[in-house]
N, C-alpha and C positions, 0 to 999 in steps of 0.2 A: 242514481248510482252511488252518490255519496252516502245516502241513508243506509243502503245495503252494506257498503264498505265499512262504515263506522259501526254498524250493528255486528258485523262479522268480528271486528277487533274487540268489541265489548264482550261478545260471547267467548272469545279466546281468553280475554282477561279474567273471565269467570271460570276458566279451566275447561272449556268445551273443546272437543276434538275439532279437526278441520271440517269434517262432514257436518257436525252439529252446528258449527259457526256458519257454514254455508246455508243451512236450513234457516237459522235465525235471520241472517242477512236477507235471504229471499223473502221470508215471511213479512218482514217489515217493509222492504222495498216494494213488493208486489201486493201489499195489503190493500183492501178496498178503501181504507181510511186515507192512505197516502195518495191513492188515485183521486179520491174525492177532493182533497185540499189543493189540487191543481187549480180549482176555481177561486181560491183565495191565497195568492202567492205569499202574503205576509206570514201565513201559518206554515205553509210548506217550507219556506226559506228559514224558519226558526226550528221547526220540528226536526229537520235534517241534522241539526247539530246536537240534539239531545243525547243520542247514544255515545257520541264522542265526549261530551261533557261528563257523563257518568263514568266513562272509562278513565278519564284524566283525574277526576276527583277521587274515585276509588283508589287509583294509584297513589294519590297524595296520602290517603289514609293508611293504605297498606305499607307504604315505604316511609311514612312520616316525613314527607318531602315538601319543603317550602317551594321548590322549583315546580313541582306538579300543581301545587295550590295556585301559584302565579299563572301557570298555563291554563288552569281551569277558568281563571278570570278572563283570559283572552278568548277561550272558546265560548264562555258565557256571553261575552260582548258580541261575538259573531251572531249568536242566537238572538240577542236583543236587537241588533241592527237589522235582522231579518224582518222585524216588525210585529211578530206575534207576542204581544205582551202577556197573554194568558199562558202561553207555553213557558215563558220565563217564570211567571208567578208560581205555577205548580212545580216546575223542575227545581227551582231554588228552595221552595218550601219543603219538598221531599228531601232535598240535600241537607237542609238543617236538621230534619228529623233523623236522617241516617248518620249525621255527625254525632247526635246524642245517643242514638241506638244503632250503631253500625252492625251489631251482631244479627240484625234482621236478615241481612243478605251477604255479610262478609264473615269469613272464618275468624273465630275468636283469637286464634294464636297470632294473627297478623295485625291486631288492632292496638294502636298506642293508647296511652292514658287520655282521660277526658280533657285535661288541660291542653295537651298537644293537639287533640282533635279540634277543640274550639279555636286554638291559635291558627290552625290550617284554614278553618272556615273564615276567620277574620281576614287572613291574608287573601283568600279568594275574593271576599267582599271588597277589600280595598283595591285589588287589581281590577275587579269588574267595574266598580264605581269610577275609578280613575280613568280607565280606557273608554268606558261608555259615556262619560260626561259630555262629550261633544254632541251627543244626541239626547242623552238622558235629561240634562238640565233644560234644554229647550222644550222637551216633551213635558216635563213637570210644569214649566211655565205656561205652556199652552193649555194644559189640563186644568189649571186654576182659572183660566179666562174662558174656557170653552163651555158649551152647553152641558157638559158632564161634571162641572166643577163641584157640584153638591151631590154627585153620585146619580145613579139611575133610580127610577121607581122600581119596586119589586117586579111589577109586570114586565118592564123592559128588561130587567136583569135575567128573568126566567125565559125570555124568548129563545126559541130553538133549543129546547131541552130534549134529550134523547128520551123516547117513550119506551116502556118495557116491551111493547109489541115490536119495536124496532130491532130487538135483540135477535129475532129470527133471521135478520139479514146477515148475521154472521155465517149463515148456511145457505140462504136463498137470496141472491143479489136482487135488489130493487123489487121486492115482492109487491110493494104498493104503487109502483110506477112513478115515483117521485123524480127519478132521473130522466125519464122519457116523456114526461108531461109537465111542461113549465108551469101551467096553472096550478097543478096539484103541489108542485115543489114549493111554491110561495104560500099556498093555503095551509099546508101542514107544517111548513117551516122546519123541516128536518135538517137542512143545511148540508148533510152528507148524502152524496149519491149512493154510496154503498159502504158497508163495513165488512164485506165478505172476507172470512179467514179460512173457511173450509173445515171439514171434519178432521182432516189430517192434523191440523194445528192442535186441536183439542185432544185428539187421541194421544199424540206425543206428549203434550203438556200434562195429561193425566198420569203418564208414567212418572214424570218428574215430581208431581205433587204427591203421589203415593209413596215414592221411594227416596225423595230428595231430602227428607228430614226437615230441620228447623228453617234452613234457607228457603226451601220450597214453600213453606208456610208463610215466610216473609214476603215472597213474590206474590203469593195468593192475596195477602193483605193489601199490597200495593195495587193489585189488579182491581180489587173491590173498592178501594178508595177512589181510584180514577173513574171507575164505572159509576159509583155513587154520585160523584161530582158532575159527571156527564148527564145523569138523569135529571139534574136540576130541580125544577119545581114539581117534578113527579115523585119527589122524596119528601119525607117529613122534616128533615134536618136542613134543607136548603135555605129556608127563611132564617133559621138561627145563624147560619154562616153569613148570610147577607147582612144581618143586624150587627154581628159582633166580630167577624174576621176582618182585620185591617185591609182596606182597599178592595175588598171583595164586592162591595156595592157599586164599583165603577166598571165591573166586567159583565159583558153580556155573552150570549151564545154558550151556555154551559156545556153543550155537546162537544165543544172544542177540547175539553179536558179528557176526552177519551183516548188521546194519543198515548198516554202512559200505559193504559190497559193494553193497547195494541202492541207496544214495545215489550211489555212484560210477557204477553202471550207468545210473541215471536221468540223471545229468549228462552222461555220455558219449553217451547216446542223443540228448540235445538238441544237444550240440556236433557229433555226427555228422550231424544234420539239416543244419546249416550247411555242413559239409564236402561233403555230398551236393550241395547247391546250388552250392558253389564249383567242384566238379569239372566241372560242366556248362559252365563258362566257358572251359575249356581246349581241348586238341586234340580236334577232332570225331571223328576215327577212334578215338582212345583211349576217348573218352566212349561211343561207340557200342558198343564191346566191353563196357564195364562195364554199360551199360544192357541189352544183350542178355543178359548173365549174370543181371541182376535179372529180366528177362522170363522167362528159362528157369526160374529158381527159382520164380517165380509160377506158371508153366505146370505144373511138377512138382507143386506143392501143389494146384493146381486139378484136375489129373488124379487125384491120390490121393484128393481129396475126392469126385470123381465115382465112382471105383471103390468106395469105402467105402459110398456111398449106394446104388449099383446092386446090390452084393452084401452088403448089411447083414446079413441073416439068416444066410446060411451062414458069414460071417466071425465073427459072434457065437457060433455053434455051435462052430466050429473053435477059437476062443480059449478058450471054456469048457472044452472037452475037453482043451486044453493046460494048464489050471490057472490061466489069467488071469482069475480070478473071485473073488467073495466066498467064504471069509473072508480069504484071503491078500492079495487086492487089493480095490479098490472093485468094485462091480457092473460087469460087462463092458459092459452097455448104456450106463451112465453114462460110463465111461472112453472108449468109442468115440465117444460124442456130443461129449466134450471134445476128442478128437483131430480130429474133423470140423470143430468150431468153430475150432480152431487153424488147420487147413488153409485154411478158407474166408477167415478174416480175413487170414492171411498172403498168400494169393494175391491178394486185393483190394489189400492194402497194396503189394505188389510191382508190381502192374499200374498203380496210381496213380503210383508213382515212375517207372515207365517212360514213362507218358504225359507227365509233367512234363518229361522230357528232350527231347520233341519240340516244335519251335517253335510248332506250332499250339496245343498244350495248356499252354504255359509261362505259365499264368495263376495269379492268386492263389487262385482258387476250387479249383484242384487241390491247392494247398498246404493249404488249409482241409480238403479231403477227406482228405489224408494224416494230418493232425493228428487229425481226427475219428475215422478208422478206428483210429488208435493208442489214443485214449482209450476208445472203445467196446469194443475188445478187452479192455483191462484191466478196465473196469467190469463187463462181463458175465461174465468168467471168475471174478472175485472177488465176485460178487453172491450173496446169500443164504447166506453162511457162518454167519450168526447168525440165530436165530429172532426174529421181532418179537413182543413180548408187551405186553399192556395193563398199564400201570404199577399201577393199582389192584389188579389180580389178583396181580401179582408181590409187592406190598407187604402183602397181606392177612396178618394175624397168624395163625400156626398154632394148632391146638387145644391142644397141650401148652404152648407159650409163653403162650397166653391164660390157661390155668389157673394157671401159675406167677406171671404178672403180677398175678393177683387177690390174691396175698399181698403186702401193702404193707410188710412188714418188710425189714430189711437182712440179706441172706443171699446165699450162693452156691449154684450148682448144680454137679453133676459128671456128665458123660456117661461111662458105662462104656466102657472101651476096646474091648471086644468089640463093643459097639453101634456105636462109631465105625468100626470096621473093616468092618462090614457095610454100608458105604455103597452105596446103590443107584445105580450109574452107568449101568445099562442103560436105565432109564426116562428118556426125553427130554422136553423141554418142561415145562409147568407141573406135571404130575403128579410128575415126578422132583424138581422144586424143592420141592413141597409135602412130600414124604417127608423130604427133607433138612432142611426147616424143623423138623419134629417132633423130629429128632435133634440140633438145634442145630449142624448142620454148615454152615449158611449164616446165621450170626447177624446179618450186616449186611443181610440181606434179610428183610423181614417186620416191620419196626418193632420189633425186639426190643431191649430195654434191660435185659438180664439179665446178672448177673455170673457168668461161667463160671470155675470154679477151674482148668480145664485151660489157660487162657491161649492165647497164640499161639506156635506152635512155632518160627518162624524167629528171633524175638527173645527166646526163653526164656532166663532166667538159668541158668547151670550149676548153681548151688545148688538152684534150684527143680526142675530136671530130676532131680537126685539124690533130692529129696524125693518127687516124684510117682512116681519109679521104685519106691519102697517100696510105694506103693499098687498099682502094676501087678502086682508079683510076689506080693502078699499073697493067700493062698488065698480069703479072703472079705472083704467090705466092712467087716465088724465085727471083723476080726483086729487092727486097729490103731486108734489115736485120731486118725490124721492127718486124715481127712475131718472129724472133729469139730473139730479145731484150725483147719481151714481155713474153718470157718463154713459147711460144706456142709449145707444143710437138705434139699435134694432131690437124689436120684440118678435119672438117666434111664437106663433099661436095657431091652433086649429080652429079657434072661434074667430068670428068677424069682430074687428075693433071699430066701433062707430064713433070716431072722434076727429075733429078738425086738426088735432095735434099729431095724428098718426096717418101716414100715407102707405097704402099697399104698394110694395115695390117688387115683390117676387112671390111666387108660389110653386109648389111641386107636389105631385102625388105619386109616391112609389107604389105601383100596383103589382100585387102578387100574380104569378103566372097561373096558378090554379083558379078556375072560374068560381068555385065555391068560396074559396078564401077571399077572392076579389070582392064578392058581395058583402062579406062581413067587414072588411077592413077599408073599403074605399072612403067611407065618411070619416073614419077615425084617423086616417093617415094623410089627409089633404092639409099639408103644412104651408102656412102663409108667413111672409116676412113683412113687418110693418116698420117704416122708418119714423123715428121720433123727431119731429121737426123742432121741438123745444129743448133738445138735449143741451146740457151745459158742457163746456169744455172739460177736459181731463184735469186741467189746472188753470186757475185765474186769480187775479188780485181782487180783494174785497176791502173797502175803506172802513166799514163799521162792524161792530160786534154787539151781541146782546148776551148778558149773563143769564143762564137758565139753571135753576137750583134743584129741580126735581124731574124725575122720569115722567111724571104725569104731565108736567108743563111741556116737556120735550115732545111727547106724543101729540098733545093738542096742537102745537105749532107745526109739527111735521105733517099732520093730517090736514092742515090748512092749505088752500091753494092761493090765498091772498098774500101770504108772507113773502117779502122780497128777499129771496135767498141770494140773489146776485149782488145785492147791496149790503147785506148783513149776514154775518156768520154767528152761529150759536156756540157759546163757550161755557165751560164749567167755572172758569175764573178769569179775571181781567188781566191781560198781558201787561208787562212793564212798559211804562211810557207811551201807552196808547189807550186812553180812556174809552170805555164803551158808552159814549154819550150820544151817539147818533148824529154828531155835528159834521163828520167828514162826508164830503160829497164827491162824486165823480160823474162826468157826463156820460161815459160809456164804460163797458167792461174792458179792463186792461188785460189782454191775453198774455199767456205765458207759453213759450215754445218748449216742446218736449224734445230735447236733444238726444237723450238716451234713456231707455226704459228696460231695466234688467231685474232679475230676481231679487238682488240685494242692494241695488242702487238705482237712483233716478237722477238724471241731470236735466235741469231746467234753466232757461235763460229769459230774462225780461229786463225792461228799463222802466223805472218809475221815478217821478219827481218828488214823491213823498212816501213816508213810511206807511205800509199797508199790511194786511194779512194775506198770506198765501193759502188759498183753498185747494186741496187735492181730493179727488174722489176715492182715493184708496182708503181701505179700512185701517184705522190707526192701530199700532201695536207698540207695546213698551220696548224701549231700546232704540227707537228711531233717533237719529241725530240729523240736524240740518246745518249746512254750512253756506254762508253767503260770501262770495268772493274769498273762499278759503277760511273764513272765520266762523266758528261755531256760534249759532244763534238759538233763540228760544223757539 
């Protein structure tokens, strides 16, 4: 709703009529792209603010207003806090270009001098960086420590690039069946379920491009810039941008950049509606030729619709024999239905435009009909791309999580990586979700409040990835002490763990209702819970330390089962007044009580007769501070 509202006001700011602004708002709000990004909320919650940001910043340029420049900083911050970094990257980059060359899409007579424009851009930047610092600074900090600190490989950066063949989905939604077949979705990595915009958007945009002058060509340039970036590694220049454009090598999923093309198309469709009406006020003979062309186009679509209806069955058979069928494409019947729907809506849309050109039908209700057909086309083409599900069923706690939550202690779990890889993508709906819940692949669904040692991959620290890598390559779970050190009390696995250190304590098999699916998934969904009998406490005291100077030495010790981790902690440097000489001894592990464990603070209590080292199984992060009896310590 906000996306549509902001686009409406942006179109009005570009001097569109109310009807044109409604078309622009509907086009962006109901676009296939915006429907698709519901599966990645960080993108949706950032893209929503883009039209408002451009409206505010354009106002700053037109009115030479510092107030609007400050406001654009606030809106830009909302966009950034949504989480879509790629959205901010392209939006702010285009904003800088438009600051230098505003005549691309803003009327020349309203543009201030270059010095004032640059001042406004600097004010926006200061407002943005000041307001977003609360999240931007921690984001920059974690990016330097994360697995992406040195950027991505080119292969990773080009993952999920829009393919030229995907452009047909502007007119035929889900032609390849990526949205309806989970296996194909991950195989082709298109990321977007649909980008459908319908023929109506392009017909109206064509009016604007033809008659809108320099500004129309500016919009066309922005459209192709966005589309070119979205095509990613399917273009010849993407590698150049990866090598030389600042921060570009840290961004993946090039298809995300298509949002600007969708917004431009939405705006030009609305502005084209106004130019369509304007053209009818000119030369009658010239107008008649244009309207006859529109009528001819509508007639062709109507004729094609009739032929497809009349010969539906033989056409389906012919197309199937030609290979235009599942699994390479979506099911022939469904694709043909979408083509017929496109033809029907387009023919009615063209017919309505033709009728409005006639004096008898030049009425407001015909304009309402044109706008209604435009909206209905988008609505029905992008309808039902997501399943509706009852919230209570979705949030029902899984059987394995239920068992683990019955343990009230402070501990972590670890999901075996082979168990993770056997994710059941084939099962759709609630059954597929239920199976994923049992494997903790959807920890945010099902009211789970369980600490998973595997963390979240995208923001993972490089140090931690190296550590967990030792676990992955270890021949058995008991080959090292790492899971013990991580306070992993339970291991989730579909494979049997044959070790005296691990005890099978629970198992569960979520069985699909369908007999055929049951045969396929019975073996891959039998989830077992093993208790780690050698688990170390979340926190305990250690008398000795050992200085380790290289990563190679760390790995060697960590891979060893013989090293006494309960008696000695590995350090990068010797602590003050506590020599790492191995002379300190203790008869047993001195436990530490966890009084409070929160996101930003942990409270521990213990008694000790001598100075020792406190070991915690949490992953260290810069900025931590420790206080003993209220006094800050090392």
